Residue frames as a rotation matrix with the C-alpha (Angstrom) as fourth column:
MET 1
-0.041 -0.783 -0.620 -91.02
-0.944 0.233 -0.232 -39.85
0.326 0.576 -0.749 40.68
PHE 2
-0.863 -0.252 -0.438 -91.22
-0.099 0.935 -0.342 -42.82
0.496 -0.251 -0.831 43.08
ASP 3
-0.263 0.852 0.452 -94.94
-0.935 -0.341 0.097 -42.90
0.237 -0.397 0.887 43.79
ASN 4
0.727 0.480 -0.490 -94.82
-0.368 0.876 0.313 -46.69
0.579 -0.047 0.814 44.11
LEU 5
-0.465 -0.835 -0.295 -92.14
0.031 0.317 -0.948 -46.80
0.885 -0.450 -0.122 46.80
TRP 6
0.720 0.691 0.064 -93.35
-0.128 0.042 0.991 -47.93
0.682 -0.722 0.119 50.23
ALA 7
-0.343 -0.937 0.063 -91.16
-0.100 -0.030 -0.995 -47.28
0.934 -0.347 -0.083 53.25
LEU 8
0.850 0.406 -0.334 -91.21
0.287 0.174 0.942 -48.40
0.441 -0.897 0.031 56.87
LEU 9
-0.101 -0.880 0.464 -88.83
-0.109 -0.454 -0.885 -46.31
0.989 -0.140 -0.050 58.98
ILE 10
0.758 0.286 -0.586 -88.16
0.480 0.364 0.798 -47.55
0.442 -0.886 0.139 62.51
GLY 11
-0.145 -0.801 0.580 -86.28
-0.158 -0.560 -0.813 -45.32
0.977 -0.210 -0.046 64.98
ILE 12
0.729 0.366 -0.579 -85.68
0.445 0.389 0.807 -46.50
0.520 -0.846 0.121 68.53
GLN 13
-0.110 -0.734 0.671 -84.03
-0.295 -0.620 -0.727 -44.24
0.949 -0.277 -0.148 71.08
LYS 14
0.127 0.264 0.956 -85.73
-0.968 -0.175 0.177 -45.22
0.214 -0.948 0.233 74.33
TYR 15
0.129 -0.170 -0.977 -84.20
0.112 0.981 -0.156 -48.27
0.985 -0.089 0.145 75.93
ASP 16
0.965 0.216 -0.149 -84.16
0.152 0.001 0.988 -49.05
0.213 -0.976 -0.031 79.65
ARG 17
0.365 -0.918 -0.155 -80.39
0.299 -0.042 0.953 -49.35
-0.881 -0.394 0.260 79.43
GLU 18
-0.604 -0.786 0.133 -78.17
0.414 -0.168 0.895 -47.59
-0.680 0.596 0.427 76.94
PRO 19
0.582 0.807 -0.098 -80.58
0.367 -0.368 -0.854 -45.15
-0.726 0.461 -0.511 75.25
LEU 20
-0.335 -0.624 0.706 -79.58
0.932 -0.111 0.345 -43.77
-0.137 0.773 0.619 71.86
TYR 21
-0.088 0.250 -0.964 -79.72
0.287 -0.921 -0.264 -40.14
-0.954 -0.300 0.009 70.76
GLY 22
-0.742 -0.326 -0.585 -79.84
-0.389 -0.502 0.773 -40.24
-0.546 0.801 0.246 66.95
PRO 23
-0.784 0.358 0.507 -82.57
0.557 0.767 0.320 -42.57
-0.274 0.533 -0.801 65.65
TYR 24
0.277 0.916 -0.289 -85.44
0.588 -0.400 -0.703 -40.01
-0.760 0.025 -0.650 65.70
ALA 25
0.199 -0.294 -0.935 -83.33
-0.527 -0.836 0.151 -37.62
-0.826 0.463 -0.321 63.62
ASP 26
-0.815 -0.546 0.193 -82.21
-0.178 0.553 0.814 -40.48
-0.551 0.629 -0.548 61.37
VAL 27
-0.411 0.721 0.557 -85.75
0.823 0.557 -0.114 -41.49
-0.393 0.412 -0.822 60.41
GLN 28
0.519 0.582 -0.625 -86.81
0.269 -0.806 -0.527 -37.85
-0.811 0.105 -0.576 59.93
ARG 29
-0.188 -0.674 -0.714 -83.87
-0.619 -0.483 0.620 -37.23
-0.763 0.559 -0.326 57.60
MET 30
-0.878 -0.084 0.471 -84.70
0.237 0.779 0.581 -40.40
-0.416 0.622 -0.664 55.67
LYS 31
0.087 0.984 0.153 -88.34
0.813 0.018 -0.582 -39.31
-0.576 0.175 -0.799 55.32
GLU 32
0.438 0.019 -0.899 -87.24
-0.213 -0.969 -0.124 -35.87
-0.873 0.246 -0.420 54.10
PHE 33
-0.647 -0.732 -0.214 -84.89
-0.442 0.132 0.887 -37.46
-0.621 0.668 -0.409 51.55
LEU 34
-0.669 0.440 0.599 -87.61
0.624 0.770 0.131 -39.79
-0.404 0.462 -0.790 50.28
MET 35
0.373 0.918 -0.132 -90.18
0.716 -0.376 -0.589 -37.00
-0.590 0.125 -0.797 49.97
GLN 36
0.534 -0.161 -0.830 -87.99
-0.264 -0.964 0.017 -34.14
-0.803 0.210 -0.557 48.73
ASP 37
-0.406 -0.827 -0.389 -85.44
-0.681 -0.010 0.732 -35.92
-0.610 0.562 -0.559 46.54
LEU 38
-0.977 0.023 0.210 -87.41
0.131 0.844 0.520 -38.97
-0.165 0.535 -0.828 45.36
HIS 39
-0.607 0.794 -0.039 -90.91
-0.761 -0.566 0.317 -37.44
0.230 0.222 0.948 45.57
VAL 40
-0.758 0.377 -0.532 -92.35
0.431 0.902 0.026 -40.39
0.490 -0.210 -0.846 47.49
PRO 41
0.064 0.856 0.514 -95.88
-0.194 -0.494 0.847 -39.55
0.979 -0.154 0.135 48.69
SER 42
-0.556 -0.303 0.774 -96.05
-0.765 -0.178 -0.619 -39.05
0.325 -0.936 -0.133 52.46
ASP 43
0.459 0.814 0.356 -98.85
-0.881 0.469 0.066 -41.64
-0.113 -0.344 0.932 52.69
ASN 44
0.718 -0.239 -0.654 -96.38
-0.164 0.855 -0.493 -44.28
0.676 0.461 0.575 51.47
ILE 45
-0.396 -0.918 -0.006 -93.98
-0.071 0.037 -0.997 -43.63
0.916 -0.394 -0.080 54.36
LEU 46
0.788 0.603 -0.122 -94.65
0.041 0.147 0.988 -44.95
0.614 -0.784 0.091 57.84
ILE 47
-0.365 -0.864 0.346 -92.48
-0.377 -0.203 -0.904 -43.87
0.851 -0.460 -0.252 60.78
VAL 48
0.776 0.499 -0.385 -92.63
0.156 0.440 0.884 -45.86
0.611 -0.746 0.264 64.01
GLN 49
-0.100 -0.812 0.575 -90.64
-0.561 -0.431 -0.707 -44.57
0.822 -0.393 -0.412 66.98
ASP 50
-0.594 -0.277 0.755 -89.61
-0.803 0.254 -0.538 -46.61
-0.042 -0.927 -0.374 70.02
ALA 51
0.235 0.734 -0.637 -91.30
-0.788 0.527 0.317 -49.67
0.569 0.428 0.702 68.56
ARG 52
0.033 -0.105 0.994 -91.83
-0.730 0.676 0.095 -52.80
-0.682 -0.729 -0.055 70.59
ARG 53
-0.804 -0.455 0.383 -91.23
-0.143 0.772 0.619 -56.23
-0.578 0.443 -0.686 69.07
HIS 54
-0.230 0.797 0.558 -94.83
0.750 0.510 -0.420 -56.84
-0.620 0.322 -0.715 68.03
GLU 55
0.588 0.434 -0.683 -95.07
-0.019 -0.836 -0.548 -53.34
-0.809 0.335 -0.484 66.54
ILE 56
-0.322 -0.771 -0.550 -92.02
-0.702 -0.195 0.685 -53.82
-0.635 0.607 -0.478 64.32
ILE 57
-0.900 0.007 0.436 -93.25
0.216 0.875 0.432 -57.17
-0.378 0.483 -0.790 63.01
GLY 58
-0.030 0.997 0.076 -96.88
0.714 0.075 -0.697 -56.01
-0.700 0.034 -0.713 62.81
THR 59
0.468 0.202 -0.860 -96.18
-0.282 -0.889 -0.362 -52.78
-0.838 0.412 -0.359 60.92
PHE 60
-0.694 -0.681 -0.233 -93.86
-0.500 0.223 0.837 -54.61
-0.518 0.698 -0.495 58.54
GLU 61
-0.718 0.474 0.510 -96.73
0.579 0.813 0.060 -57.00
-0.386 0.338 -0.858 57.77
THR 62
0.272 0.949 -0.160 -99.45
0.683 -0.307 -0.663 -54.33
-0.678 0.071 -0.732 57.46
HIS 63
0.499 -0.076 -0.863 -97.46
-0.322 -0.941 -0.103 -51.63
-0.805 0.329 -0.494 55.66
LEU 64
-0.282 -0.758 -0.589 -95.09
-0.862 -0.070 0.502 -53.64
-0.421 0.649 -0.633 53.46
ILE 65
-0.971 -0.070 0.228 -96.71
0.012 0.940 0.340 -57.05
-0.238 0.333 -0.912 52.93
ASN 66
-0.453 0.880 0.146 -100.51
0.879 0.468 -0.095 -56.86
-0.152 0.085 -0.985 53.32
ASN 67
-0.576 0.193 -0.794 -101.04
-0.012 -0.974 -0.228 -53.20
-0.818 -0.122 0.563 52.43
THR 68
0.135 0.742 0.656 -104.14
0.757 0.350 -0.552 -53.02
-0.640 0.571 -0.514 50.21
LYS 69
0.714 0.071 -0.696 -102.88
-0.239 -0.910 -0.338 -49.73
-0.658 0.407 -0.634 48.72
ILE 70
-0.479 -0.857 -0.190 -100.04
-0.601 0.162 0.783 -51.64
-0.640 0.490 -0.593 47.05
LEU 71
0.465 0.772 -0.434 -101.72
-0.828 0.206 -0.522 -52.82
-0.313 0.602 0.734 43.88
PRO 72
0.406 -0.275 0.871 -101.17
0.145 0.961 0.236 -56.42
-0.902 0.030 0.430 42.77
GLY 73
0.415 -0.321 0.851 -98.68
0.892 0.329 -0.311 -56.62
-0.180 0.888 0.423 39.92
SER 74
0.990 0.035 0.134 -97.54
0.064 -0.974 -0.218 -53.01
0.123 0.225 -0.967 40.40
SER 75
0.334 -0.933 -0.134 -93.93
0.769 0.352 -0.533 -54.04
0.544 0.075 0.835 41.20
PRO 76
0.949 0.065 0.308 -93.45
-0.098 -0.869 0.485 -51.62
0.299 -0.490 -0.819 44.09
ALA 77
-0.212 -0.977 -0.018 -90.14
0.032 0.011 -0.999 -50.65
0.977 -0.213 0.029 45.59
ILE 78
0.847 0.456 -0.273 -89.99
0.235 0.139 0.962 -51.48
0.477 -0.879 0.011 49.30
LEU 79
-0.204 -0.897 0.391 -87.69
-0.195 -0.355 -0.915 -49.89
0.959 -0.263 -0.102 51.89
PHE 80
0.818 0.293 -0.494 -87.19
0.422 0.278 0.863 -51.15
0.390 -0.915 0.104 55.44
TYR 81
-0.075 -0.815 0.575 -85.06
-0.092 -0.568 -0.818 -48.76
0.993 -0.114 -0.032 57.48
TYR 82
0.781 0.260 -0.568 -84.07
0.490 0.309 0.815 -49.51
0.388 -0.915 0.114 61.09
SER 83
-0.162 -0.805 0.571 -82.11
-0.177 -0.545 -0.819 -47.23
0.971 -0.234 -0.054 63.40
GLY 84
0.728 0.357 0.585 -81.60
-0.643 0.059 0.763 -48.64
0.238 -0.932 0.273 66.90
HIS 85
-0.093 -0.772 0.629 -79.66
-0.858 0.383 0.343 -51.28
-0.505 -0.508 -0.698 68.80
GLY 86
0.635 0.164 -0.755 -78.63
-0.533 0.801 -0.274 -54.57
0.560 0.576 0.596 67.24
GLY 87
0.239 -0.554 0.798 -76.85
-0.858 0.264 0.440 -57.52
-0.454 -0.790 -0.412 68.78
ARG 88
-0.029 -0.317 -0.948 -75.11
-0.613 0.754 -0.234 -60.82
0.789 0.574 -0.216 68.20
VAL 89
0.164 0.202 0.966 -76.05
-0.939 0.332 0.090 -63.80
-0.303 -0.921 0.244 70.36
ALA 90
-0.795 -0.436 0.421 -75.45
-0.360 0.899 0.251 -67.53
-0.488 0.048 -0.872 70.56
CYS 91
-0.452 0.601 -0.659 -77.44
-0.719 0.192 0.668 -69.54
0.529 0.776 0.345 68.04
PRO 92
0.187 0.583 0.791 -80.17
-0.889 0.443 -0.116 -71.69
-0.418 -0.681 0.601 69.62
PRO 93
-0.598 -0.382 0.704 -79.82
-0.156 0.918 0.366 -75.46
-0.786 0.109 -0.609 69.19
ASN 94
-0.191 0.467 0.863 -80.96
0.759 0.627 -0.172 -76.78
-0.622 0.623 -0.475 65.80
TRP 95
0.827 0.353 -0.438 -80.85
0.008 -0.785 -0.619 -73.35
-0.562 0.508 -0.652 64.14
PRO 96
0.405 -0.735 0.544 -78.51
0.899 0.213 -0.383 -73.10
0.165 0.644 0.747 61.15
ALA 97
0.504 -0.331 -0.798 -75.90
0.230 -0.839 0.493 -70.40
-0.832 -0.432 -0.347 61.69
VAL 98
0.800 -0.229 0.555 -74.49
0.545 -0.111 -0.831 -68.38
0.252 0.967 0.036 58.82
LEU 99
0.770 -0.529 0.356 -71.97
-0.579 -0.814 0.043 -66.49
0.267 -0.239 -0.933 60.95
GLU 100
-0.173 -0.909 -0.380 -68.49
-0.242 0.413 -0.878 -67.42
0.955 -0.059 -0.292 61.94
THR 101
0.639 0.347 -0.686 -68.16
0.516 0.469 0.717 -69.09
0.571 -0.812 0.120 65.28
ALA 102
0.137 -0.574 0.807 -66.65
-0.604 -0.694 -0.392 -67.52
0.785 -0.434 -0.442 68.36
GLU 103
-0.406 -0.361 -0.840 -65.05
0.375 0.772 -0.513 -69.09
0.834 -0.523 -0.178 71.38
ARG 104
0.235 0.441 0.866 -66.79
-0.749 -0.486 0.451 -69.04
0.620 -0.755 0.216 74.74
ASP 105
0.452 -0.141 0.881 -65.23
-0.767 0.443 0.464 -70.90
-0.455 -0.885 0.092 77.65
GLY 106
-0.539 -0.803 0.253 -63.01
-0.515 0.553 0.655 -72.82
-0.666 0.222 -0.712 75.23
LYS 107
-0.240 0.542 0.806 -65.96
0.614 0.727 -0.306 -73.95
-0.752 0.422 -0.507 73.08
LEU 108
-0.989 -0.006 0.149 -66.96
0.130 -0.528 0.839 -72.80
0.074 0.849 0.523 69.62
VAL 109
-0.297 0.923 -0.246 -70.32
0.417 -0.107 -0.902 -71.04
-0.859 -0.371 -0.353 69.63
LYS 110
-0.517 0.240 0.821 -72.40
0.810 -0.173 0.561 -70.31
0.277 0.955 -0.105 66.53
LYS 111
-0.705 0.208 -0.678 -73.82
0.225 -0.840 -0.493 -66.79
-0.672 -0.500 0.546 66.43
ILE 112
-0.056 0.690 0.721 -76.90
0.965 -0.148 0.217 -65.12
0.257 0.708 -0.658 64.98
GLU 113
-0.963 -0.244 0.113 -77.78
0.221 -0.958 -0.180 -61.44
0.152 -0.149 0.977 64.81
VAL 114
-0.107 0.953 -0.285 -80.83
0.994 0.100 -0.040 -59.71
-0.010 -0.287 -0.958 66.27
LEU 115
-0.357 0.169 0.919 -82.61
0.041 -0.980 0.196 -56.37
0.933 0.108 0.343 66.22
ILE 116
-0.719 0.050 -0.694 -83.36
0.692 0.145 -0.707 -55.05
0.065 -0.988 -0.138 69.68
PRO 117
0.036 0.840 0.541 -86.84
0.504 -0.483 0.716 -53.50
0.863 0.247 -0.441 70.10
SER 118
-0.285 -0.135 0.949 -87.61
-0.492 -0.829 -0.266 -50.89
0.823 -0.543 0.169 72.76
ASP 119
0.594 0.616 0.518 -89.33
-0.759 0.214 0.615 -53.42
0.268 -0.758 0.594 75.04
CYS 120
0.516 -0.489 -0.703 -86.35
0.238 0.871 -0.430 -55.77
0.823 0.054 0.566 75.17
THR 121
0.860 -0.189 0.474 -84.98
-0.509 -0.392 0.767 -55.97
0.041 -0.901 -0.433 78.68
SER 122
0.028 -0.883 0.468 -82.31
-0.474 0.400 0.784 -58.57
-0.880 -0.244 -0.407 77.88
ILE 123
0.141 -0.009 -0.990 -81.01
-0.981 0.132 -0.141 -60.03
0.132 0.991 0.009 74.63
TYR 124
-0.718 -0.444 -0.536 -80.36
-0.363 0.896 -0.255 -63.36
0.593 0.011 -0.805 76.38
ASP 125
0.564 0.824 -0.050 -82.67
-0.434 0.348 0.831 -65.86
0.702 -0.447 0.554 78.01
ALA 126
0.706 -0.239 0.667 -81.70
-0.639 0.193 0.745 -67.93
-0.307 -0.951 -0.016 81.07
ASN 127
0.706 -0.423 0.569 -79.77
0.431 0.893 0.129 -70.38
-0.562 0.154 0.812 78.85
GLY 128
-0.228 -0.848 -0.478 -77.75
0.058 -0.502 0.863 -67.70
-0.972 0.169 0.164 77.07
PHE 129
-0.541 0.132 0.831 -79.76
0.831 0.238 0.503 -67.91
-0.131 0.962 -0.239 73.85
PRO 130
-0.861 0.193 0.471 -81.66
0.033 -0.902 0.431 -65.07
0.508 0.386 0.770 72.14
SER 131
-0.742 0.657 -0.134 -84.46
0.040 -0.157 -0.987 -63.66
-0.669 -0.737 0.090 74.24
ILE 132
-0.256 0.737 0.625 -87.92
0.956 0.291 0.048 -63.91
-0.146 0.610 -0.779 72.72
GLN 133
0.509 0.408 -0.758 -87.96
0.387 -0.895 -0.221 -60.12
-0.769 -0.181 -0.613 73.05
THR 134
-0.444 -0.718 -0.535 -85.40
-0.272 -0.461 0.845 -59.71
-0.854 0.521 0.009 70.26
ILE 135
0.779 0.576 -0.247 -86.04
-0.413 0.175 -0.894 -60.05
-0.472 0.798 0.374 66.52
PRO 136
0.042 -0.820 0.571 -83.66
0.149 0.570 0.808 -62.70
-0.988 0.051 0.146 65.15
ASP 137
-0.635 -0.383 -0.671 -82.22
-0.591 -0.318 0.741 -62.57
-0.497 0.867 -0.024 61.64
ARG 138
-0.888 0.348 0.302 -84.52
0.439 0.838 0.324 -65.52
-0.140 0.420 -0.896 60.81
THR 139
0.040 0.954 -0.297 -87.60
0.710 -0.236 -0.663 -63.39
-0.703 -0.184 -0.687 61.46
ILE 140
0.000 -0.118 -0.993 -86.29
-0.429 -0.897 0.107 -60.51
-0.903 0.426 -0.050 59.33
ASN 141
-0.906 -0.386 -0.176 -85.52
-0.332 0.387 0.860 -62.96
-0.264 0.837 -0.479 56.53
SER 142
-0.589 0.762 0.270 -89.01
0.741 0.642 -0.197 -64.46
-0.324 0.084 -0.942 56.79
LEU 143
0.266 0.689 -0.674 -90.63
0.307 -0.724 -0.618 -61.02
-0.914 -0.042 -0.404 56.53
LEU 144
-0.275 -0.459 -0.845 -88.45
-0.646 -0.562 0.516 -60.07
-0.712 0.688 -0.142 53.55
LEU 145
-0.973 -0.068 0.221 -89.21
0.087 0.779 0.621 -63.35
-0.215 0.623 -0.752 51.81
ARG 146
-0.190 0.979 0.068 -92.96
0.816 0.196 -0.545 -62.85
-0.547 -0.048 -0.836 52.27
ALA 147
0.269 0.233 -0.935 -92.71
-0.156 -0.947 -0.281 -59.29
-0.950 0.221 -0.219 50.92
ALA 148
-0.633 -0.594 -0.496 -90.72
-0.601 -0.026 0.799 -60.51
-0.488 0.804 -0.341 47.89
GLN 149
-0.833 0.369 0.411 -93.17
0.478 0.855 0.201 -63.33
-0.277 0.364 -0.889 47.19
LYS 150
0.130 0.977 -0.171 -96.10
0.751 -0.209 -0.626 -60.91
-0.648 -0.047 -0.761 47.23
HIS 151
0.788 0.251 -0.562 -94.60
0.020 -0.923 -0.383 -57.82
-0.615 0.291 -0.733 45.58
GLY 152
0.800 -0.583 0.139 -91.35
0.213 0.059 -0.975 -58.76
0.560 0.810 0.171 43.83
ASP 153
0.451 -0.725 -0.521 -87.74
0.893 0.359 0.272 -58.41
-0.011 -0.587 0.809 44.81
CYS 154
-0.075 -0.438 0.896 -87.20
0.324 -0.860 -0.393 -54.64
0.943 0.261 0.206 44.60
ILE 155
0.899 0.342 -0.273 -86.52
0.319 -0.086 0.944 -54.43
0.299 -0.936 -0.186 48.33
THR 156
-0.084 -0.912 0.401 -83.93
-0.032 -0.400 -0.916 -52.29
0.996 -0.090 0.005 50.08
VAL 157
0.785 0.217 -0.580 -82.96
0.538 0.223 0.813 -52.89
0.306 -0.950 0.058 53.71
ILE 158
-0.056 -0.780 0.623 -80.95
-0.131 -0.613 -0.779 -50.31
0.990 -0.125 -0.068 55.65
LEU 159
0.731 0.215 -0.647 -79.94
0.545 0.386 0.744 -51.35
0.410 -0.897 0.165 59.16
ASP 160
0.070 -0.663 0.745 -78.26
-0.292 -0.728 -0.621 -48.60
0.954 -0.174 -0.245 61.16
CYS 161
0.824 0.183 0.536 -77.28
-0.566 0.229 0.792 -50.73
0.023 -0.956 0.292 64.14
CYS 162
-0.259 -0.918 0.301 -74.47
-0.916 0.332 0.225 -52.84
-0.306 -0.217 -0.927 65.51
PHE 163
-0.725 -0.181 0.665 -74.07
-0.140 0.983 0.115 -56.38
-0.675 -0.010 -0.738 64.18
SER 164
0.304 0.910 -0.282 -76.27
-0.486 -0.107 -0.868 -55.89
-0.820 0.400 0.410 61.11
GLY 165
-0.468 -0.685 -0.559 -74.01
-0.790 0.040 0.612 -57.68
-0.397 0.728 -0.560 58.64
HIS 166
-0.991 0.051 -0.120 -76.00
-0.008 0.894 0.447 -60.91
0.130 0.444 -0.886 58.31
LEU 167
-0.586 0.809 0.043 -79.51
-0.151 -0.058 -0.987 -59.85
-0.796 -0.585 0.156 59.31
ASN 168
0.418 0.802 -0.426 -80.82
-0.601 -0.107 -0.792 -59.91
-0.681 0.587 0.437 55.75
ARG 169
-0.534 -0.671 -0.514 -78.65
-0.841 0.363 0.401 -62.62
-0.083 0.647 -0.758 54.20
SER 170
0.282 0.616 -0.736 -79.99
-0.698 0.658 0.283 -65.80
0.659 0.433 0.615 52.70
LEU 171
0.015 -0.194 0.981 -80.24
-0.888 0.448 0.102 -68.75
-0.459 -0.873 -0.166 55.03
GLY 172
-0.878 -0.337 -0.341 -80.06
-0.470 0.745 0.473 -71.36
0.095 0.575 -0.812 52.29
GLY 173
-0.623 0.632 -0.462 -82.58
0.314 0.742 0.592 -74.10
0.717 0.223 -0.661 53.00
ALA 174
-0.526 0.406 -0.747 -83.93
0.818 0.002 -0.575 -72.25
-0.232 -0.914 -0.333 56.03
GLU 175
-0.974 0.149 0.170 -85.38
-0.075 -0.923 0.376 -69.33
0.213 0.354 0.911 54.06
GLY 176
-0.250 0.959 0.132 -88.79
-0.405 -0.227 0.886 -68.31
0.879 0.168 0.446 55.26
ASN 177
0.249 0.308 -0.918 -88.57
0.644 0.655 0.395 -70.19
0.723 -0.690 -0.035 58.54
GLU 178
0.456 -0.086 0.886 -88.70
-0.549 -0.811 0.204 -68.27
0.700 -0.579 -0.417 61.78
């Protein structure tokens, strides 16, 4: 039925602090749903467990953007599913923020949202900004934009994590920039 649907399912349970206990089951249930109910071929579904930052970005690129099995002009459906930790951190200087601001020490602080890979030891750097170990909303938007430019806009994103509300929203003039 959906033989041209391509899915990347990320489930992260193992974190140094605050491990989770549901993501493995979440991605397995999603795979079962895709295969049994939608008849998606198993070769079109990639599960990555306890992914590190470079693995999440790399498998998104290889499986959903540069996958040679996705035929040009075939208008595939693309699914990115993430089950793991997410966070909200102060926006680095010169980054546009699409979120409301929050007060910190009497000052307004712009916020962005991040996915937290398994190799992330802290979501903050020494200055209180997003650690390079996280995956900021800008990076997710850039990956989604590249997938849409190559394959069309039939893309579904499911983020089963805290603070996922703006991770895939348009950034206006900043679209495609990391």
